Structure formats: structure tokens, C-alpha cells
C-alpha positions in Angstrom: 64.5 -13.4 -8.4 62.1 -15.7 -10.4 60.3 -16.6 -7.1 60.0 -12.9 -6.2 58.5 -12.2 -9.6 56.0 -15.0 -9.3 55.1 -13.9 -5.8 54.6 -10.3 -6.9 52.5 -11.5 -9.8 50.2 -13.5 -7.5 49.9 -10.6 -5.1 48.9 -8.3 -8.0 46.3 -10.8 -9.1 45.0 -11.0 -5.5 44.7 -7.2 -5.3 42.9 -7.1 -8.6 40.5 -9.8 -7.4 39.7 -8.0 -4.2 39.3 -4.7 -5.9 36.9 -6.3 -8.5 34.9 -7.9 -5.8 34.5 -4.6 -3.9 33.6 -2.9 -7.1 31.0 -5.6 -7.8 29.5 -5.2 -4.4 29.1 -1.5 -4.9 27.4 -2.0 -8.2 24.3 -3.9 -7.1 21.5 -2.0 -8.9 17.9 -3.1 -8.3 15.3 -2.1 -10.8 12.1 -0.8 -9.2 8.8 -0.4 -11.0 5.9 1.7 -9.5 2.6 2.3 -11.3 2.1 5.5 -9.2 3.6 8.8 -10.1 6.5 10.3 -8.1 4.5 12.6 -6.0 2.5 13.0 -2.8 2.8 10.5 0.1 3.8 7.6 -2.2 6.7 9.7 -3.6 7.8 10.8 -0.2 8.2 7.3 1.3 9.6 5.8 -1.9 12.3 8.5 -2.2 13.1 8.3 1.5 13.4 4.5 1.4 15.6 4.5 -1.8 18.0 7.1 -0.2 18.0 5.2 3.1 19.0 1.9 1.4 21.9 3.6 -0.3 22.9 5.2 3.0 22.6 2.0 5.1 24.5 -0.1 2.5 27.3 2.4 2.2 26.4 2.9 -1.5 26.8 -0.8 -2.3 23.1 -1.1 -3.2 21.4 1.4 -5.4 17.8 1.4 -6.7 16.9 2.6 -10.2 13.2 3.6 -9.9 10.7 3.8 -12.8 7.6 5.7 -11.8 4.1 6.3 -13.2 3.7 2.9 -14.9 6.7 3.6 -17.2 7.5 -0.1 -17.2 4.3 -1.8 -16.1 0.8 -0.8 -15.0 -0.8 -1.8 -11.7 -2.2 -5.1 -13.0 1.1 -6.2 -14.6 3.4 -5.5 -11.6 3.1 -8.8 -9.8 3.8 -10.9 -12.9 6.7 -8.8 -13.9 8.1 -9.2 -10.4 7.4 -12.9 -10.1 9.1 -13.5 -13.5 12.1 -11.4 -12.5 11.7 -8.8 -15.2 12.1 -6.2 -12.4 13.7 -6.7 -9.0 11.3 -4.6 -6.9 7.7 -3.6 -7.6 4.9 -1.6 -5.9 2.3 -4.3 -5.1 -1.3 -3.3 -4.3 -3.0 -6.7 -3.5 -6.4 -5.6 -4.7 -5.2 -5.9 -8.3 -4.4 -9.6 -7.7 -7.5 -11.2 -6.1 -6.5 -14.7 -7.4 -2.8 -14.6 -6.4 -3.2 -12.7 -3.1 -6.8 -13.3 -2.1 -6.5 -13.2 1.7 -5.1 -9.6 1.6 -8.6 -8.6 0.4 -9.9 -9.4 3.9 -8.5 -6.1 5.2 -11.4 -4.3 3.4 -13.8 -6.2 5.6 -12.5 -4.4 8.7 -12.8 -0.7 7.7 -12.8 0.7 11.2 -9.3 0.9 12.5 -6.7 2.9 14.5 -5.7 6.4 13.3 -2.0 6.3 14.0 0.4 4.7 11.5 2.4 2.9 14.2 -0.7 0.9 15.2 -1.9 0.4 11.6 1.6 -1.0 10.8 1.4 -3.2 13.9 -1.8 -4.7 12.6 -0.3 -5.5 9.2 2.8 -7.1 10.6 1.0 -9.0 13.3 -1.6 -10.4 10.8 1.1 -11.5 8.3 3.3 -13.0 11.0 0.5 -15.0 12.7 -1.6 -16.1 9.8 0.4 -18.6 7.6 -1.8 -18.1 4.6 -0.4 -14.7 3.9 3.1 -16.2 3.8 1.9 -19.0 1.5 0.4 -16.6 -1.0 3.6 -14.5 -1.1 5.8 -17.6 -1.5 3.6 -18.9 -4.3 4.1 -15.6 -6.1 7.8 -15.8 -5.5 8.0 -12.4 -3.8 9.0 -11.0 -0.4 7.6 -7.9 1.3 10.3 -5.4 1.9 8.4 -2.2 2.8 4.9 -1.6 4.1 3.0 1.6 3.5 -0.5 2.8 3.1 -2.7 5.4 1.6 -4.3 8.0 3.8 -7.7 7.1 5.3 -10.9 7.0 3.3 -12.5 10.3 2.4 -15.6 11.2 0.5 -15.5 13.9 -2.3 -18.8 15.2 -3.6 -20.2 17.6 -6.2 -22.7 18.7 -3.6 -22.6 19.7 0.1 -21.8 16.8 2.4 -21.4 17.0 6.2 -22.2 13.4 7.2 -22.6 9.9 5.6 -26.4 10.5 5.7 -25.9 12.9 2.8 -24.8 10.2 0.4 -28.2 8.4 0.5 -29.9 8.3 -2.9 -26.8 9.8 -4.7 -24.5 8.2 -7.3 -21.3 7.2 -5.7 -18.2 5.5 -7.0 -15.8 3.1 -5.1 -12.9 1.1 -6.4 -13.7 -2.4 -5.2 -16.7 -4.5 -4.7 -16.7 -4.5 -0.9 -16.7 -0.7 -0.7 -19.4 -0.6 -3.4 -21.5 -2.9 -1.0 -20.8 -0.5 1.9 -22.0 2.4 -0.3 -25.2 0.5 -1.0 -25.6 -0.2 2.7 -25.6 3.6 3.2 -28.5 3.9 0.6 -26.3 5.2 -2.2 -26.4 4.2 -5.8 -23.1 2.4 -6.2 -21.3 2.8 -9.5 -18.1 1.3 -10.7 -15.9 3.7 -12.8 -12.2 3.1 -13.7 -9.8 5.3 -11.7 -8.6 7.1 -14.8 -12.1 8.1 -15.7 -13.1 9.4 -12.3 -12.3 13.1 -12.8 -14.4 13.2 -16.0 -17.2 11.3 -14.2 -17.3 13.9 -11.5 -17.1 16.8 -13.9 -20.0 15.4 -16.1 -22.2 14.3 -13.2 -21.9 10.6 -14.1 -21.2 10.2 -10.4 -22.1 12.6 -7.6 -19.2 11.5 -5.4 -16.2 9.2 -4.9 -14.9 7.4 -1.9 -11.2 6.5 -1.8 -7.9 7.2 -0.1 -7.6 10.9 0.7 -4.1 11.4 -0.8 -4.9 9.5 -4.0 -8.0 11.6 -4.8 -6.2 14.8 -4.0 -3.2 13.8 -6.2 -5.7 13.1 -9.1 -7.3 16.5 -8.4 -10.8 15.1 -7.9 -11.3 18.0 -5.4 -11.5 20.4 -8.4 -14.9 19.1 -9.7 -15.9 17.8 -6.2 -15.2 20.6 -3.8 -17.1 19.2 -0.9 -15.1 16.8 1.2 -15.9 14.6 4.2 -12.6 13.4 5.7 -11.2 11.7 8.8 -8.8 9.1 10.1 -10.8 6.3 11.6 -12.2 4.8 8.3 -8.9 3.3 7.1 -7.6 2.7 3.7 -7.7 -0.8 5.0 -5.6 -2.8 2.5 -1.8 -2.4 2.8 0.5 -1.4 0.0 3.9 -2.9 -0.4 7.2 -2.7 -2.1 8.1 -6.3 -2.7 11.3 -7.9 -4.1 11.7 -11.0 -6.3 12.6 -13.8 -3.8 15.4 -15.2 -6.0 16.9 -11.8 -6.3 16.7 -11.3 -2.6 18.4 -14.7 -2.0 21.3 -13.6 -4.3 22.1 -10.5 -2.2 24.9 -11.0 0.4 23.6 -11.4 4.0 25.2 -8.2 5.3 23.5 -6.2 2.6 20.2 -7.9 3.3 20.5 -6.7 6.9 21.3 -3.2 5.8 18.3 -3.1 3.5 16.0 -4.3 6.3 17.5 -1.7 8.6 16.7 1.0 6.0 13.1 -0.4 5.8 12.7 -0.2 9.6 13.9 3.4 9.6 11.6 4.3 6.7 8.5 2.6 8.1 8.9 4.4 11.4 9.5 7.8 9.6 6.3 7.2 7.6 4.2 8.0 10.6 5.2 11.7 10.5 4.8 11.8 6.7 1.3 10.2 7.1 0.0 12.8 9.6 1.7 15.8 7.9 0.2 14.9 4.5 -3.3 14.6 5.9 -3.0 18.1 7.4 -1.3 19.5 4.3 -4.2 18.3 2.0 -6.8 19.8 4.3 -5.1 23.2 4.3 -4.5 23.0 0.5 -8.2 22.2 -0.2 -9.4 25.0 2.1 -7.2 27.5 0.3 -8.5 26.3 -3.0 -12.1 27.1 -1.9 -13.2 23.6 -0.9 -15.4 22.8 2.0 -13.8 20.2 4.3 -15.9 18.6 7.0 -14.9 15.7 9.2 -17.0 12.6 9.8 -18.3 11.8 13.2 -17.9 8.6 15.4 -21.5 7.9 14.4 -20.5 8.0 10.7 -17.6 5.6 11.3 -19.9 3.1 13.1 -22.5 3.5 10.3 -19.9 2.7 7.6 -18.4 -0.1 9.6 -21.9 -1.6 10.1 -21.1 -5.0 11.6 -24.3 -6.7 10.4 -23.5 -5.7 6.8 -19.8 -6.6 7.2 -20.6 -10.0 8.6 -22.6 -10.8 5.5 -19.7 -9.7 3.3 -17.3 -11.8 5.3 -19.5 -14.8 4.8 -19.3 -14.3 1.0 -15.5 -13.8 1.3 -15.0 -17.0 3.3 -17.2 -19.1 1.0 -15.2 -17.9 -2.0 -11.9 -18.8 -0.3 -13.3 -22.2 0.7 -14.3 -22.8 -2.9 -10.6 -22.2 -3.8 -9.5 -24.8 -1.2 -8.8 -22.5 1.8 -10.9 -24.3 4.3 -9.9 -22.4 7.5 -10.9 -19.0 6.1 -13.4 -18.2 8.9 -10.7 -18.9 11.6 -8.3 -16.6 9.8 -10.8 -13.8 9.7 -11.5 -14.2 13.4 -7.7 -14.0 14.0 -7.6 -10.8 11.9 -10.6 -9.3 13.8 -8.9 -10.0 17.2 -5.6 -8.4 15.9 -7.4 -5.3 14.5 -9.3 -4.8 17.8 -6.0 -5.1 19.7 -4.6 -2.4 17.4 -7.5 -0.1 18.0 -7.2 -0.7 21.8 -3.6 0.5 21.6 -4.9 4.1 21.0 -7.1 4.1 24.1 
């Protein structure tokens, strides 16, 4: 009888242990910080991905998302993620030119494919084949989980615009130094204005127009003071956007759940293609209904913006800066990127 009681007690402890372990597995909650608001294309893919992770992991992994810079603004995201203050964060490399410098090279190849599948292929191929990308991520202590992108570049103006020739002599804003240089190359007066001040800058005439990703500008309602739009798909929002996870946190997740998360990511990235196309069309229709004039840039406009002579000069500056930071093979890496991007464009022919 004593042995039976001991055996029963051990079995009970075993059952409690198994139950507790299962409970623990179901209770993995990852904190996600995003500086963007929950809306538009970003909100669509973010929500889809979060739901898909829960689905693929059978509810064992849940993500608690904090949107709109509730926890950290765009410039703070990478440090918060590297330090493990959050588990997952939206990372836009342009905000971290010192930590993720090579990602800035994508701006120097503005002409790209129009379909998300081919854009995604370029990003994945570049990161897989150029070791410097991986080195930068490892130094930051982060791992890319999900790739996404803003809609292609569009031009919103206070005055009528039907081609890039119409920006000459006007005051135009871009968000980074390379696109400011490309504006200057078109004969525009390039002006740097913080993103949060752009609506007022348009309204007051501080700038005549703004170039940025189509969905971002529409979400910020820049097309209210700037009702003249020049849009298209071949001038890409070249730099990728990511949801990254803290590497140590990733390593702590059981392998079967890691596989499920990656499966959710693959499903989400493929689904993003339909979201990407549909959002472009939706914005065009919404702007027309709101009384905006929407024109589409021509192949000649694309070639003018992606002026190879100007871009080669910018690439020289970019490479010299990387070399000064000890990255000696920067020219070779840009040549690799150029070949990959050309191959991605060729996929659409």
C-alpha cells in the first residue's frame, strides 16, 4: 500500500509537471514595438502576420503589439531591441546609418521591379549573398523575421504635375540625403523637413511638393494640401522595412516554434503581394474621389530619376564613406547588388 501511494504521488507530480510545461509553452508572449500607427499597408501586414504566428504555433506564441510609437520612436527602436527591452521591433534601416550602413545602398538603385515577389527576391538574394548584411545584423544582436516595404515612390504637389520635368525650379522635400540629391539632379530646390512637419510645410508653401512612399504620404493626408499626384510602380521605395527579433530571445524559443514562426512569415510575405497591389489601387481611387488629380510617371521619367551618371557619383560617395569605416570591399558589394537588382528587373520581362 505504501509503494502504491508513493507511485501515485510520483505520477501526480509527473502530470503536474507535464501540464505546467504545456502551459508555459502556450504562454510565450513576445512584445512588439512599432513606430508606425496601426493602419494602411503596415497595419495590414502586421496584423496578418501576428494572427498567422498564433495560428501556425497553435496558440503557443502570441504577440502583444504596441503601435504608433507607444513604447519607442523610430530612432529608438533598434537600441530597445538590441538591449532586449522589447522582443520584436519594426526596423527601418535609414534611421540607423551607423549600425546598418550597407542597407542604405538600396537607395542608390531606385529603378526596380514592380511586383512584390521580385522586390522580395532582391532583398533576400542580396542579404543571403553579401556577408556584410549579416555582419551588421549580428553586431546589432537582431535577426530579421519579416520583410515588407512601402509602396513605390510618388510625388505630391501643391501645383499641377504630369511629369518629373514639372518639379524643376520648385521647392521639394525628400526624407534622406540620397533622394535630396536626386531631386537636385532634376533641377528642384531640395529641402529637408521632418516627416511630422510635412503637412504644415505643404499647407503653408514652405515646400511645393514631397516625394516619398505612396502609402505613407496618403496615410499622413499629404494629399489634402497637395492634391496633384504623380504616381507609379517602377521608382521603388528602395530600402526594405523589417520586423526583427532580439537574437537572444529567438535562441530561447523552442525549435519547433521557431519553425512555425518562420512558416507564418513565409505565408505572410507571399500574401503581402496582393496587399501591395490592392493598396496602390485603393489609394488611387480614394484620391480621385477626394478631388485629387492622379497622373502616372512615364518610362522616361523613371530613367530620368534613375540617372545612372548621377547615381554613380552618389555610389562613389557611399563607398568612400564605408571604406573610411573599415569596409574595404564596398565597391564589390555594390556591384553584386546591381547585378542582383538587374536580375530582379529581368524577372518581369
